[in-house]
C-alpha positions as CSV (number, residue, x, y, z in Angstrom):
1,M,-10.5,20.8,-15.2
2,R,-12.7,20.2,-18.3
3,E,-13.7,16.6,-18.4
4,D,-12.6,16.2,-22.0
5,L,-9.1,17.2,-21.3
6,Y,-8.9,15.2,-17.8
7,L,-9.6,11.8,-19.8
8,E,-7.2,13.1,-22.6
9,M,-4.5,13.6,-19.8
10,M,-5.1,10.2,-18.4
11,A,-5.4,8.3,-21.4
12,Q,-2.1,9.4,-22.1
13,N,-0.5,8.9,-18.5
14,F,-2.1,5.3,-19.2
15,E,-0.2,4.5,-22.4
16,L,2.9,6.1,-20.9
17,A,2.5,3.7,-18.2
18,Y,2.0,0.5,-20.3
19,T,4.9,1.8,-22.7
20,S,7.2,1.6,-19.5
21,F,5.7,-1.7,-18.5
22,T,6.4,-3.5,-22.1
23,S,9.8,-2.0,-22.2
24,D,10.5,-2.8,-18.4
25,D,11.2,0.4,-17.4
26,Y,10.1,0.0,-13.9
27,Q,11.3,2.9,-12.3
28,F,9.5,5.1,-14.7
29,L,6.4,2.9,-14.6
30,N,6.7,3.8,-10.7
31,I,6.8,7.5,-11.5
32,S,4.0,7.1,-14.0
33,G,1.5,5.6,-11.3
34,N,2.5,8.6,-9.3
35,R,1.4,11.0,-12.0
36,I,-1.8,9.4,-12.5
37,M,-2.7,9.5,-8.3
38,S,-1.4,13.1,-8.5
39,D,-3.4,14.0,-11.7
40,S,-6.8,12.4,-10.1
41,I,-6.8,15.5,-8.2
42,F,-7.9,17.8,-11.1
43,G,-10.8,15.5,-12.0
44,S,-14.5,15.0,-10.8
45,K,-15.3,12.9,-7.9
46,G,-16.2,9.8,-10.0
47,N,-13.0,10.1,-12.4
48,A,-10.8,10.9,-9.4
49,A,-12.0,7.8,-7.5
50,R,-11.3,5.7,-10.7
51,F,-8.0,7.0,-11.3
52,A,-6.6,7.4,-8.3
53,L,-6.9,3.8,-7.6
54,I,-5.1,2.7,-11.0
55,G,-2.3,5.0,-10.3
56,F,-1.9,3.3,-6.9
57,F,-2.1,0.0,-8.5
58,I,0.4,0.8,-11.3
59,K,2.9,2.1,-8.6
60,H,2.5,-1.2,-6.6
61,I,3.1,-3.4,-9.7
62,A,6.0,-1.1,-10.8
63,L,7.5,-1.6,-7.1
64,N,7.1,-5.6,-7.5
65,Y,8.5,-6.0,-10.8
66,L,11.3,-3.6,-9.5
67,Y,12.2,-6.2,-6.4
68,L,11.8,-9.1,-8.8
69,K,13.7,-8.4,-11.8
70,P,17.0,-8.6,-10.3
71,R,16.2,-11.8,-8.2
72,L,14.7,-13.9,-11.2
73,S,16.0,-15.8,-14.1
74,A,15.0,-14.4,-17.6
75,T,12.5,-17.1,-18.0
76,D,10.8,-16.9,-14.2
77,F,10.4,-13.0,-14.6
78,L,8.9,-13.6,-18.1
79,S,6.5,-15.9,-16.3
80,A,5.9,-13.4,-13.9
81,K,5.6,-10.6,-16.1
82,T,2.2,-12.3,-17.5
83,A,0.6,-11.3,-14.5
84,G,1.3,-7.6,-15.0
85,D,-0.1,-7.6,-18.6
86,K,-3.3,-9.2,-18.0
87,C,-3.7,-6.6,-15.0
88,F,-3.2,-4.0,-17.5
89,T,-5.5,-5.3,-20.0
90,T,-8.2,-5.2,-17.5
91,L,-7.2,-1.7,-16.2
92,R,-7.1,-0.3,-19.8
93,S,-10.9,-1.6,-20.4
94,F,-12.1,-0.1,-17.4
95,H,-10.0,3.2,-16.8
96,S,-12.7,5.5,-18.1
97,N,-16.0,3.5,-17.3
98,G,-17.3,0.3,-16.0
99,D,-18.1,-1.5,-12.5
100,I,-15.0,-0.3,-10.1
101,K,-15.0,-3.6,-8.7
102,N,-13.5,-4.9,-11.7
103,L,-10.3,-2.7,-11.3
104,W,-10.3,-4.3,-7.6
105,V,-10.6,-8.0,-9.1
106,A,-7.8,-7.1,-11.8
107,F,-5.5,-5.9,-8.7
108,Y,-6.3,-9.3,-6.4
109,D,-5.5,-11.3,-9.8
110,F,-2.1,-9.5,-10.1
111,N,-1.2,-9.7,-6.6
112,S,-2.5,-13.6,-6.5
113,E,-0.2,-14.6,-9.3
114,I,2.7,-12.6,-8.4
115,I,3.0,-13.8,-4.9
116,G,4.2,-17.1,-6.1
117,F,7.5,-15.7,-7.2
118,F,8.2,-14.3,-3.9
119,R,8.2,-17.8,-2.1
120,S,11.5,-19.7,-1.6
121,S,11.7,-23.2,-2.5
122,T,11.8,-24.2,1.1
123,E,8.7,-22.1,1.8
124,K,6.8,-23.7,-1.1
125,E,7.4,-27.1,0.0
126,A,6.5,-26.2,3.8
127,Y,3.4,-24.2,3.4
128,R,0.3,-25.2,2.0
129,D,-2.1,-22.8,0.5
130,N,-4.9,-21.8,3.1
131,P,-6.6,-18.3,2.4
132,L,-8.7,-19.0,5.8
133,I,-5.4,-18.2,7.7
134,S,-4.7,-14.7,6.0
135,A,-8.7,-14.1,6.4
136,E,-8.1,-14.6,10.3
137,V,-4.8,-12.7,10.2
138,R,-6.7,-9.9,8.5
139,R,-9.3,-9.6,10.9
140,W,-6.9,-9.7,13.8
141,A,-4.8,-6.9,12.0
142,L,-7.9,-4.6,12.0
143,D,-9.0,-5.0,15.4
144,F,-5.3,-4.6,16.5
145,L,-4.9,-1.4,14.9
146,S,-8.2,-0.5,16.3
147,S,-7.3,-1.1,19.8
148,K,-3.9,0.2,19.6
149,R,-4.1,3.3,17.8
150,D,-2.9,5.5,20.4
151,I,0.6,4.4,19.5
152,L,0.0,6.7,16.2
153,F,0.4,10.1,19.0
154,N,4.0,9.3,18.6
155,P,5.2,10.4,15.3
156,H,7.7,7.9,14.9
157,S,5.1,5.1,15.2
158,D,5.6,2.7,12.6
159,L,2.1,0.8,13.2
160,F,1.0,0.7,9.7
161,K,4.0,-0.6,8.1
162,G,4.3,-3.3,11.1
163,L,0.7,-4.3,10.0
164,I,1.4,-4.6,6.6
165,G,4.6,-6.5,7.1
166,E,2.9,-9.3,9.1
167,I,-0.2,-9.3,6.7
168,T,2.1,-9.6,3.7
169,R,4.1,-12.3,5.2
170,V,1.0,-14.6,5.9
171,H,0.0,-13.8,2.4
172,T,2.8,-14.8,0.8
173,V,2.9,-18.4,2.2
174,Y,-0.7,-19.0,2.7
175,R,-2.6,-17.1,-0.4
176,F,-5.4,-14.9,0.1
177,E,-8.7,-13.5,-0.8
178,L,-10.0,-10.1,-2.4
179,A,-10.9,-8.4,0.9
180,D,-7.2,-9.4,2.0
181,T,-5.9,-7.2,-1.1
182,V,-8.3,-4.3,-0.4
183,T,-7.2,-4.4,3.2
184,A,-3.4,-4.5,2.3
185,S,-4.0,-1.5,0.0
186,C,-5.9,0.5,2.6
187,L,-3.1,0.1,4.9
188,M,-0.8,1.1,2.5
189,A,-2.5,4.0,1.3
190,I,-2.9,5.3,5.1
191,D,0.6,4.4,5.8
192,R,1.8,6.7,3.1
193,Y,-0.7,9.4,4.1
194,Y,0.3,9.4,8.0
195,E,4.4,9.7,7.0
196,Y,3.5,13.1,5.5
197,F,0.8,14.1,8.1
198,C,3.2,13.7,10.8
199,I,5.2,16.3,9.0
200,H,2.4,18.5,8.3
201,Y,0.8,18.3,11.9
202,L,4.2,18.4,13.8
203,D,5.2,21.9,15.4
204,N,8.5,23.6,15.8
205,N,9.0,21.5,19.2
206,G,8.9,18.3,17.6
207,I,5.5,17.9,19.2
208,L,2.7,16.2,17.1
209,D,-0.9,17.8,17.3
210,L,-2.9,15.2,18.9
211,S,-6.2,16.6,18.1
212,A,-5.3,16.2,14.2
213,V,-4.7,12.5,14.7
214,R,-7.9,12.4,16.8
215,G,-10.2,14.4,14.3
216,I,-8.1,13.0,11.1
217,I,-6.6,9.5,11.2
218,F,-8.9,7.9,13.8
219,P,-11.8,8.2,11.8
220,Y,-9.9,6.7,9.0
221,I,-9.1,3.7,10.8
222,D,-12.8,3.5,12.1
223,T,-14.2,3.4,8.4
224,M,-11.8,0.9,7.5
225,H,-12.3,-1.3,10.6
226,T,-16.2,-0.9,9.8
227,L,-16.1,-1.6,6.0
228,L,-13.4,-4.2,5.9
229,L,-15.0,-6.6,8.5
230,K,-18.2,-7.0,6.5
231,D,-19.1,-10.0,4.8
232,T,-19.3,-8.2,1.7
233,I,-17.2,-5.6,0.3
234,D,-18.6,-2.1,-0.5
235,F,-15.9,-1.2,-3.2
236,T,-17.6,2.1,-3.6
237,S,-17.2,3.0,-0.2
238,I,-13.7,1.6,-0.2
239,T,-12.8,3.2,-3.1
240,Q,-14.0,6.7,-1.8
241,L,-11.8,5.9,1.4
242,M,-8.7,5.3,-1.0
243,L,-9.7,8.4,-3.2
244,Q,-9.4,10.4,0.3
245,L,-6.3,9.1,1.6
246,I,-4.3,9.2,-1.8
247,I,-5.7,12.7,-2.7
248,G,-4.2,13.5,0.9
249,W,-1.2,12.1,0.2
250,R,-0.3,13.9,-3.3
251,E,-1.6,17.2,-1.6
252,F,0.9,16.7,1.0
253,F,3.6,15.7,-1.6
254,I,2.9,19.3,-3.1
255,Y,3.6,20.9,-0.1
256,Y,6.9,18.9,0.9
257,G,7.7,16.6,-2.1
258,E,9.5,13.3,-2.1
259,L,10.5,12.0,1.7
260,P,14.0,11.1,1.8
261,K,14.1,7.0,2.1
262,G,14.6,6.4,5.8
263,Q,14.3,9.5,7.0
264,E,10.8,10.2,7.0
265,K,10.5,10.0,10.6
266,P,14.0,10.4,12.0
267,I,14.4,9.9,16.1
268,E,17.6,10.1,18.2
269,L,17.7,7.6,21.1
270,S,19.4,9.1,24.4
271,T,22.1,6.9,25.4
272,E,20.4,5.5,28.4
273,S,17.8,4.2,25.7
274,K,20.6,2.8,23.5
275,K,21.6,1.0,26.5
276,R,18.3,-0.5,27.6
277,L,17.7,-1.8,23.8
278,S,20.8,-3.3,23.7
279,D,20.2,-5.2,26.8
280,V,16.7,-6.5,25.7
281,F,18.5,-7.5,21.9
282,S,21.0,-9.0,23.9
283,K,18.6,-11.0,26.1
284,A,16.3,-11.8,23.4
285,I,19.2,-13.4,21.4
286,Q,20.3,-15.4,24.1
287,K,17.0,-16.7,24.9
288,E,16.7,-17.5,21.1
289,L,19.9,-19.7,21.2
290,K,18.6,-21.6,24.1
291,A,15.3,-22.5,22.5
């Protein structure tokens, strides 16, 4: 696509996103983020990476506010919204040029501010900010992902979601640093890609193409492990990784459309398996009650 037309398209997408944000239409803000990510397919490598990242960030902002709006008082929600406004100001300044690091920093600042609104009063009293704990969990998660990757041969695996859940839980109560935001973003992107991957590379017998897992997913994991454990973040390389995952995800979307919620990876357990799980849960509950 001609660069001038591409930039015009993205500028209008961004303005739509900001209008949706200011009018509290977070469903449409989410759609706007998806549009920006999808339209990044049409651009040159440099601009595509920038806009894919912006679309990903906007989608994440929308999901945060969709969750918080029905749970906060009007006053608290207005306070929470200032974090999004600051982020949008930076995204607007750098949406077509500037250091890619500034986009990541703006997204980190947003997450750092908004996370406090997810903490209960009890958690606020019990926990003290200590990003070093989050950093240790981040390193553990990356090593765990690298060592347990074979579970991804099972198309019903939720390894990425599981790690995102652990990291997010720790982030919420202890705070975190920029590298933690980058790591969580990469995990979210590869998780969404993997959901579609497991449809695309599944044969008619429900068997996943293991060579595709080794040849496509494992190299992404290796790249994440290498880049995200360094002392200094290589924002250019990280953004290119995000671009590959986001473009792959949006291309899969062209093939398969939106995945039904809760139906991405259906699994039917046998009666025997259900009984074993029931026994396990029962014993776990009894142990917890005795503890």
